[in-house]
C-alpha positions, -999 to +999 in steps of 0.1 A: -560-114-169-526-111-151-496-129-166-501-166-161-471-188-153-474-223-163-477-251-137-475-281-160-477-307-132-512-296-124-524-285-158-515-319-172-536-336-146-566-315-158-558-322-194-555-359-188-590-359-171-606-337-198-639-352-212-637-381-187-671-383-170-659-373-136-662-340-118-627-325-115-622-309-081-592-288-075-585-283-038-558-265-018-553-236+005-565-201-006-542-183-030-520-213-038-528-210-075-561-228-080-578-200-099-548-194-121-547-231-129-583-229-141-574-198-161-545-218-177-570-246-184-595-221-199-567-208-222-558-244-231-594-251-242-595-220-264-561-229-279-573-264-288-604-251-306-632-250-280-654-220-289-657-194-261-695-198-259-689-234-249-670-224-218-688-211-187-663-198-162-675-183-129-659-173-097-687-177-071-671-153-047-676-124-072-705-101-065-719-105-100-732-139-088-743-127-054-779-138-061-769-174-069-765-184-033-787-215-035-785-245-058-818-239-076-809-204-088-775-217-097-790-245-117-814-222-135-786-198-144-765-225-160-794-241-178-801-208-195-765-203-205-753-238-214-745-242-251-769-262-272-742-273-297-714-296-285-700-300-250-699-271-226-670-268-201-682-256-167-655-240-146-665-229-111-642-212-087-648-212-049-680-232-053-684-235-015-702-201-017-733-219-032-754-238-007-760-274-017-740-269-048-735-306-052-772-311-061-769-287-090-736-303-101-751-337-101-780-324-122-757-307-147-741-341-153-774-358-159-792-330-179-765-315-202-735-325-222-709-309-199-674-314-184-672-299-149-642-283-131-645-269-095-622-253-070-626-249-033-605-237-004-616-261+022-622-298+025-658-293+035-662-292-003-656-330-002-677-335+029-700-364+035-732-353+017-712-344-014-692-376-014-724-396-010-741-378-039-711-380-063-696-412-049-669-424-072-677-398-098-651-372-090-614-369-091-595-346-067-565-326-079-546-313-048-527-281-055-499-271-032-479-238-031-448-238-053-423-266-051-386-255-051-384-264-088-414-242-096-400-214-074-370-212-096-391-207-127-414-181-110-387-158-098-359-141-117-325-143-102-292-126-110-269-150-128-243-150-099-268-162-073-261-198-063-287-225-060-280-226-023-288-189-020-320-194-040-329-223-016-323-200+013-349-176-001-373-205-006-369-215+031-375-179+042-404-168+019-420-202+010-439-209-021-471-188-022-473-176-058-486-141-049-453-132-033-436-130-066-450-095-070-430-083-040-396-096-052-384-107-018-394-076+001-398-091+035-422-065+050-446-065+020-444-103+017-453-107+053-483-084+049-495-105+020-491-137+039-509-121+069-538-112+046-541-148+033-537-162+068-565-140+082-588-149+053-583-186+058-589-183+095-620-161+091-636-175+060-626-211+060-626-219+097-644-194+119-674-188+095-681-225+094-675-233+131-691-207+152-681-222+186-644-217+178-624-195+201-602-175+178-575-169+205-572-207+213-571-215+176-543-190+171-523-204+200-527-240+186-514-227+153-484-211+169-477-243+189-479-264+157-456-240+139-430-242+167-432-280+167-431-289+130-422-325+126-422-332+163-443-360+176-473-345+194-507-356+206-538-335+211-535-342+248-499-330+250-508-298+231-538-294+253-516-297+284-492-271+272-521-247+266-537-257+299-505-249+318-503-216+301-539-210+313-555-210+279-578-239+282-597-244+315-627-265+314-637-281+347-611-299+368-601-324+342-573-317+317-583-342+291-612-322+278-586-299+263-573-328+242-607-331+225-608-294+218-573-294+203-582-324+182-612-306+168-592-274+161-564-293+143-589-311+122-604-277+111-568-266+102-565-297+081-598-290+064-586-255+054-554-271+041-532-252+066-516-282+082-512-319+072-511-346+098-491-377+093-498-410+110-472-435+123-466-469+107-449-498+124-425-510+097-418-544+112-454-551+123-467-536+090-496-518+106-507-482+112-505-471+148-533-451+164-512-429+186-490-399+181-484-383+147-466-353+134-480-321+117-465-302+088-475-268+075-486-262+039-461-234+034-431-222+054-438-186+046-467-187+070-446-202+098-419-175+093-446-148+092-461-160+125-429-169+144-403-146+127-377-162+105-351-180+124-327-206+112-324-225+145-347-254+136-333-262+102-337-300+104-375-298+109-378-271+082-361-294+057-383-323+069-414-301+062-402-294+027-394-330+020-428-340+032-446-316+009-425-328-020-434-364-014-471-354-014-465-336-047-449-367-061-481-387-053-468-407-024-488-416+007-466-406+036-462-421+071-437-418+099-420-451+103-415-468+137-387-493+136-384-510+170-376-481+194-363-458+166-380-437+139-376-432+102-387-397+092-408-409+062-421-441+048-434-430+013-456-454-006-471-457-041-489-488-054-456-500-070-430-482-050-417-476-015-391-452-001-376-449+034-362-414+040-343-397+067-338-359+067-311-342+086-293-309+082-258-325+081-242-359+082-208-345+091-204-357+127-201-395+134-229-393+160-254-378+136-244-403+109-249-432+133-283-418+145-296-413+110-283-446+096-294-468+124-332-470+118-326-475+080-302-503+087-328-520+109-352-523+080-349-557+063-366-552+030-350-541-003-368-509-010-348-477-015-334-460+016-322-424+014-307-398+036-313-362+026-291-334+039-276-301+030-241-317+027-222-318-006-200-347-001-182-372-022-197-401-002-230-409-017-237-442-002-234-460+032-238-498+028-263-493+001-281-464+018-281-434-005-269-401+008-282-372-014-281-334-012-317-323-005-316-295-031-304-320-058-332-343-048-359-315-049-347-307-084-345-343-096 
């Protein structure tokens, strides 16, 4: 087993759910650390006294299980191997490789004394037939690539390197754990990211959706990467591709919108992009139209478009979005009258309004960023995050924080 680096935020979620009668489902893009997390959990079980024979840990993409493609064979295999003494911990990696696996899993729950942990690299794992069968009997643990805080523990830096320089590396390379092995070698890192990207596209999207045109899919991905955090609609993306001659179906342009919508939803299912809806802050309702899309990891964006620093504001916005998700917020884009707040982040007992900008130095930017927050009448916390390090940390009660400090807080 390769050296495992602890990811306490996720491991603790597994530990807190241990022996609770729910199937634990760990989801996230390929290679973001799900299997390592299960290895860490396996190690935790051993350290807390669970005998090795009471743990069945299988990666279903390994050829040693190639005959277990259907749920009956899978069920029979486990029933032969489950421990007759005490609880057995069943840990299954990439379970989407087994057809109708959910029937077997439901049966394990009924027939044996087991605690079940599953990973999968696409949201089809939680598709309708599964949710129906296990309705309310599973908990989903969403794993993301490394946060900036985790990034600092994964990599070793020379003592003289400033936190700003480390952050610059994070913006450039992103947080896929595998890149640690290349120690910021750009060419090797890009090769690794390309490999992951191709696997996600081929295995988690094209294999499941045979009518997909790979070229169109790739163009949509490039478009979304170039427009992170910009308001887009499937129709507007469709029109851009249509004008470039990529989508031509009949005379009407709007067919393209449907195609784009379908492709974006596949990218969401493979955890490549996250779509965020808009919320009318004054009318307190979700709006049907126009959202934004953020990428799961900036390394992929830089691998596809080349690393350029031009669009720093949207890149920071993408990082803040992912951090809010990690912190268990539900995130929306806020519409306040004619203006927008970058993020409305909600928890059952908490709400934040956040603006993200590269700098607040000029009066125009300051005014633009503060205006929507000033228009919100409630008393929840309002924050502006930027790269500035300034002695002014509040404007009329609106907090102004350095984004790096906020990520590390």
